[in-house]
C-alpha positions in Angstrom: 8.7 16.3 -119.7 8.4 19.2 -117.4 11.5 21.2 -116.4 12.1 22.6 -113.1 12.9 26.2 -113.9 13.6 27.4 -110.4 16.5 25.0 -109.9 18.4 26.3 -112.9 17.3 29.9 -113.0 20.1 32.1 -111.4 17.7 35.0 -111.0 15.4 32.9 -108.9 18.2 31.5 -106.7 19.4 35.1 -106.0 15.9 36.0 -104.9 15.6 33.0 -102.7 18.9 33.8 -101.0 18.0 37.4 -100.7 14.6 36.5 -99.1 16.4 34.0 -96.8 18.8 36.7 -95.8 16.0 39.2 -95.1 14.1 36.6 -93.1 17.2 35.8 -91.0 17.8 39.5 -90.5 14.2 40.0 -89.3 14.6 37.0 -87.0 17.8 38.5 -85.5 16.0 41.9 -85.0 13.2 40.2 -83.2 15.6 38.2 -81.0 17.6 41.3 -80.3 14.5 43.1 -79.2 13.5 40.2 -77.0 17.1 40.1 -75.5 17.1 43.8 -74.9 13.6 43.7 -73.3 14.9 40.8 -71.1 18.0 42.7 -70.1 16.0 45.8 -69.2 13.4 43.8 -67.3 16.2 41.9 -65.3 17.9 45.2 -64.5 14.6 46.7 -63.3 13.8 43.7 -61.1 17.4 43.8 -59.7 17.1 47.5 -58.8 13.6 47.0 -57.3 14.8 44.1 -55.2 17.9 45.9 -54.0 15.9 48.9 -53.0 13.6 46.6 -51.0 16.6 45.0 -49.3 18.2 48.3 -48.7 14.9 49.6 -47.0 14.6 46.5 -44.7 17.5 47.7 -42.5 18.5 51.1 -41.1 21.0 52.2 -38.6 20.9 55.4 -36.5 22.5 57.1 -33.6 20.2 57.8 -30.6 20.6 60.4 -27.9 20.1 59.2 -24.4 18.3 61.5 -22.0 16.0 61.6 -19.0 12.3 61.9 -19.8 10.9 65.3 -18.9 8.2 65.2 -16.3 5.4 67.6 -17.1 3.6 67.1 -13.8 5.1 69.9 -11.6 3.3 68.7 -8.5 5.4 65.5 -8.4 8.8 67.2 -8.8 11.0 66.9 -5.7 12.7 70.3 -5.2 14.5 69.2 -2.0 16.9 67.0 -3.9 20.4 68.4 -3.6 22.1 66.3 -6.2 23.4 68.4 -9.0 23.6 65.5 -11.5 25.9 65.1 -14.5 26.7 67.9 -16.8 28.4 65.9 -19.6 26.0 64.8 -22.3 25.5 61.0 -22.6 27.3 59.1 -25.3 25.1 58.4 -28.4 23.8 54.9 -28.6 24.0 52.9 -31.9 20.6 51.5 -32.9 19.8 49.0 -35.6 16.3 48.6 -36.9 15.5 45.8 -39.3 12.4 43.9 -40.5 14.0 40.6 -39.5 15.5 41.4 -36.1 13.4 44.4 -34.9 15.1 47.0 -32.8 18.5 46.3 -31.3 21.2 48.4 -29.6 24.9 48.0 -29.8 26.4 47.4 -26.4 23.1 48.0 -24.5 20.0 46.1 -23.6 17.0 48.4 -23.0 13.5 47.4 -22.0 11.4 49.6 -24.3 7.9 50.4 -23.1 6.8 52.7 -26.0 7.9 53.1 -29.6 7.1 56.4 -31.3 7.5 57.8 -34.8 7.5 61.6 -35.4 7.6 63.6 -38.6 10.2 66.2 -39.3 7.9 68.9 -37.8 7.7 67.2 -34.4 4.2 65.8 -34.8 3.6 62.3 -33.6 2.7 60.0 -36.5 2.3 56.8 -34.5 2.9 55.3 -31.0 3.2 51.6 -30.3 3.6 49.2 -27.4 4.7 46.4 -29.6 8.0 46.4 -31.5 6.7 44.4 -34.5 4.0 47.0 -35.2 6.5 49.8 -34.9 8.9 48.2 -37.3 6.2 47.4 -39.9 4.9 50.9 -39.8 8.3 52.5 -39.9 9.4 50.7 -43.1 6.1 51.6 -44.8 6.9 55.4 -44.4 9.3 57.6 -46.3 11.1 60.8 -45.7 12.9 62.2 -42.6 11.5 60.8 -39.4 12.3 60.9 -35.7 12.1 57.7 -33.7 11.7 57.8 -29.9 12.0 54.9 -27.5 10.7 55.3 -24.0 12.3 53.1 -21.3 11.9 53.3 -17.5 12.4 57.0 -16.9 14.6 57.6 -20.0 14.1 58.6 -23.6 16.2 57.4 -26.6 15.7 59.5 -29.7 17.2 59.7 -33.1 16.6 60.5 -36.7 16.3 58.3 -39.8 15.7 58.9 -43.5 13.7 56.4 -45.5 
């Protein structure tokens, strides 16, 4: 009759338990690495998505002024009205991908939307609000936005 030496040999049982323990440790190390990678990936996606959401809406204060007429031949110098000396109150403007351009407390008919860089050079000019918003949110840095209405100019600064 043949004896099963591994069943009664304490040295072999210890080796089996030791190997089992090492295998379990390796499995736990692999799982821990996977869990760590999963957590880091989740955090990265969360930060990326929050930055996307943060960049889909901006708010700025716009100064309201009269557009400067560069054509000196059309200026009426006989007008005696002195006009107002107090600067206009700033206008709160919200720009978002979902809602476009909106003003708090005012409703302006905008004829032209413009984007300028921090040096005063025109980057883009649009007649359509949707094109303006899409272009604005694809840019980064300090920018000036200008909205032309009937005889007036609204302008403000944003940082993207």
